[in-house]
C-alpha positions, 0 to 999 in steps of 0.5 A: 500500500503506497500513500503516493504513486511510485514514478518509474524514474531512478526508483532503485536510487530514490526508493530508500528515501521514499520509504523512509518518508512513508515510515516517518509519516506513519510513525507520526500518524500513530 
């Protein structure tokens, strides 16, 4: 489940940053 659509550009490079942002958001949401 993604909170935002994953665009197909440098996914392998930006994936860690993206998921880190999502995890941080979920922790704040809790």
